[in-house]
C-alpha positions in Angstrom: -43.2 -14.0 -36.4 -40.4 -16.1 -37.8 -37.8 -14.0 -39.7 -37.9 -14.7 -43.4 -34.7 -16.1 -44.8 -35.1 -15.5 -48.5 -37.4 -13.6 -50.8 -38.2 -14.8 -54.3 -40.0 -12.5 -56.7 -41.3 -14.1 -59.9 -41.9 -12.0 -63.0 -44.2 -13.9 -65.4 -46.9 -13.5 -68.0 -48.7 -16.4 -66.4 -48.9 -16.1 -62.6 -51.7 -18.7 -62.5 -49.2 -21.3 -63.7 -47.6 -21.3 -60.2 -50.8 -21.5 -58.1 -51.0 -25.2 -57.5 -47.2 -26.0 -57.2 -46.6 -23.2 -54.7 -49.6 -24.1 -52.6 -48.7 -27.7 -51.9 -46.0 -29.8 -50.1 -42.9 -28.4 -48.3 -42.8 -25.1 -50.3 -46.3 -24.2 -49.0 -45.3 -25.1 -45.5 -42.1 -23.0 -45.7 -44.1 -20.0 -46.8 -46.5 -20.3 -44.0 -43.6 -20.5 -41.5 -42.0 -17.5 -43.0 -38.8 -19.4 -44.1 -39.3 -18.2 -47.7 -41.4 -15.5 -49.2 -42.6 -16.0 -52.8 -44.3 -13.3 -54.7 -45.8 -13.4 -58.2 -45.8 -10.4 -60.5 -47.8 -10.2 -63.7 -45.6 -8.6 -66.4 -48.7 -7.8 -68.4 -49.8 -5.2 -65.9 -47.0 -3.1 -67.3 -47.8 -3.6 -70.9 -48.2 -0.8 -73.5 -51.6 0.7 -74.4 -55.1 -0.4 -73.9 -54.4 -4.0 -74.8 -51.3 -4.1 -72.5 -49.0 -5.2 -75.3 -45.9 -7.0 -73.9 -44.2 -8.2 -77.1 -43.4 -7.0 -80.7 -41.9 -8.3 -83.9 -38.1 -8.6 -84.1 -36.1 -6.0 -85.9 -34.5 -7.6 -89.0 -37.4 -9.9 -89.5 -37.8 -13.5 -88.5 -40.3 -15.7 -86.8 -42.0 -15.2 -83.4 -42.3 -12.2 -81.1 -39.9 -10.6 -78.6 -40.6 -9.5 -75.1 -40.3 -5.7 -75.0 -37.5 -4.2 -72.9 -39.5 -1.2 -71.7 -42.3 -3.5 -70.4 -39.8 -5.7 -68.6 -38.0 -2.7 -67.1 -41.2 -1.3 -65.7 -42.2 -4.6 -64.2 -38.7 -5.1 -62.6 -38.6 -1.5 -61.2 -42.1 -2.0 -59.7 -40.6 -4.9 -57.6 -37.3 -3.4 -56.6 -38.6 0.1 -55.8 -40.4 -1.2 -52.6 -38.1 -3.7 -50.9 -39.6 -5.3 -47.7 -38.1 -4.0 -44.5 -36.9 -7.5 -43.4 -34.5 -7.7 -46.3 -32.3 -5.2 -44.4 -30.5 -3.6 -47.3 -30.1 -6.8 -49.5 -30.0 -5.9 -53.2 -31.9 -8.2 -55.5 -30.1 -10.7 -57.7 -31.8 -10.8 -61.0 -32.0 -14.1 -62.9 -33.4 -14.6 -66.4 -34.6 -18.2 -67.2 -33.3 -18.5 -70.8 -32.0 -21.5 -72.9 -28.9 -19.4 -73.6 -27.9 -19.4 -69.9 -25.5 -21.6 -68.1 -26.8 -25.1 -67.2 -28.2 -25.2 -63.7 -26.8 -27.6 -61.1 -26.7 -28.2 -57.4 -23.7 -25.9 -56.8 -25.5 -23.0 -58.4 -28.6 -23.8 -56.2 -26.4 -23.6 -53.1 -25.0 -20.3 -54.2 -28.4 -18.8 -55.0 -29.8 -20.0 -51.7 -27.4 -17.7 -49.9 -28.8 -14.6 -51.6 -31.2 -12.7 -49.5 -33.4 -11.6 -52.5 -33.8 -13.3 -55.8 -35.9 -12.0 -58.8 -36.6 -14.7 -61.4 -37.8 -13.5 -64.8 -39.6 -16.0 -67.0 -38.7 -15.6 -70.6 -41.3 -16.3 -73.3 -42.1 -16.2 -77.0 -39.0 -15.9 -79.2 -37.0 -14.4 -76.4 -36.1 -11.2 -74.5 -34.7 -8.0 -76.0 -31.0 -8.2 -75.6 -30.7 -4.7 -74.2 -32.8 -5.6 -71.2 -30.4 -8.5 -70.5 -27.4 -6.3 -70.8 -28.8 -3.6 -68.5 -30.7 -5.5 -65.8 -29.9 -9.2 -65.7 -27.2 -10.5 -63.3 -27.3 -14.0 -64.7 -29.0 -16.2 -67.3 -29.8 -19.8 -66.3 -31.0 -22.8 -68.3 -32.2 -26.0 -66.7 -31.2 -28.1 -69.7 -30.4 -28.3 -73.4 -34.0 -28.4 -74.6 -36.7 -25.8 -75.3 -39.7 -25.1 -73.1 -42.8 -23.0 -74.0 -41.7 -20.5 -71.3 -39.5 -19.9 -68.3 -42.2 -20.7 -65.8 -41.4 -24.4 -65.6 -37.7 -23.6 -65.1 -38.5 -21.1 -62.4 -40.4 -23.8 -60.5 -37.2 -25.9 -60.6 -35.2 -23.1 -59.2 -37.7 -22.3 -56.5 -37.9 -25.8 -55.2 -34.1 -26.6 -55.4 -33.2 -23.3 -53.8 -35.8 -23.2 -51.1 -34.9 -26.6 -49.7 -31.4 -25.4 -49.0 -32.7 -22.5 -46.8 -32.2 -23.2 -43.1 -35.4 -24.5 -41.5 -37.0 -25.7 -44.8 -36.2 -29.4 -44.2 -37.1 -31.1 -40.9 -33.6 -32.7 -40.7 -30.6 -30.8 -41.9 -28.8 -34.1 -42.2 -31.0 -34.8 -45.2 -28.8 -32.5 -47.3 -25.5 -34.1 -46.2 -25.3 -37.1 -48.5 -28.0 -36.6 -51.1 -27.3 -36.7 -54.9 -24.7 -34.3 -56.3 -23.3 -33.4 -52.9 -19.5 -33.6 -52.8 -17.3 -36.3 -51.2 -13.7 -37.3 -51.3 -12.8 -40.4 -53.4 -9.2 -41.3 -53.9 -8.0 -37.9 -52.5 -10.2 -36.2 -55.1 -13.4 -34.1 -54.4 -16.2 -35.4 -56.7 -20.0 -35.2 -56.8 -21.8 -38.5 -55.9 -25.3 -39.8 -56.3 -27.2 -40.8 -53.2 -26.9 -44.3 -51.7 -29.6 -46.9 -52.2 -32.4 -46.8 -49.6 -34.7 -49.5 -48.2 -37.6 -49.7 -45.9 -40.1 -52.4 -44.5 -40.8 -55.2 -45.3 -37.3 -56.8 -44.9 -38.1 -59.3 -47.7 -39.9 -58.2 -50.8 -40.6 -60.6 -53.7 -37.5 -62.7 -52.8 -35.2 -59.7 -52.3 -33.7 -59.0 -48.9 -32.6 -55.7 -47.3 -28.8 -55.8 -47.2 -27.8 -57.3 -43.8 -25.4 -54.4 -42.9 -28.4 -52.1 -42.6 -29.9 -54.3 -40.0 -26.7 -54.7 -38.0 -27.0 -51.6 -35.9 -23.3 -50.9 -36.5 -23.4 -47.2 -37.5 -19.8 -47.2 -38.6 -20.2 -50.2 -40.9 -23.5 -48.7 -42.3 -21.7 -45.4 -43.0 -18.9 -47.2 -44.8 -21.4 -49.3 -46.8 -23.4 -46.2 -47.9 -20.3 -44.4 -49.0 -19.1 -47.3 -51.1 -22.5 -47.7 -52.6 -22.6 -44.0 -53.5 -19.3 -44.5 -55.4 -20.5 -47.7 -57.1 -23.9 -46.1 -58.1 -22.2 -43.0 -59.5 -19.7 -45.0 -61.5 -22.5 -47.2 -63.0 -25.1 -44.5 -63.7 -23.2 -41.2 -63.9 -19.6 -41.8 -64.7 -19.3 -38.3 -66.1 -19.4 -36.9 -62.6 -16.0 -38.4 -61.9 -14.6 -36.4 -64.8 -15.6 -33.0 -63.4 
């Protein structure tokens, strides 16, 4: 059996939300190959009382409900108390998907992909009790400056972007080398660039031709053209990347 490279445990109130996305495409294939191991955990199983209560009104008043710290702590401990043998001593890195977190990007995806064990906690309702964050969360992450109904959508973004960086996930490792937001040197400065324009058959489409350099067979010229196009595309569409 192939050695698993990374484990992702997802703590959520809605495990069914993940069923279709995680059972299709490359993520599904990677799980079957043992490249990644994704496990869903229902927070509500650790709720309080007969009705499995997971939230309560905020102290001090105000709208909405807050996820209870004791429920989250029990849910988290149930995961970390029985680590799989193949993790070989890796400690879990706990991430809370929360709009107050740092904005997610490719560099963060690369760093997280090197962790052996990630636990992603999906926030919901008005938020998570601050004490749970302080005691158990290693990092809070946001995928953008907008509000979602819950952290499940954000968790899927992390799962996809992290998994594809794990060795063996992609058929060709070269696919990662020049894709959008990978770094390159421009005028002695290291910057993030968008991917170059791509073309396929037919050679002529509605009067537009494939650039002749791509048909030349000269790999050095093609590489130079692609690099210049990455710079041009980034300057036109994401000039802010040159300022970072």
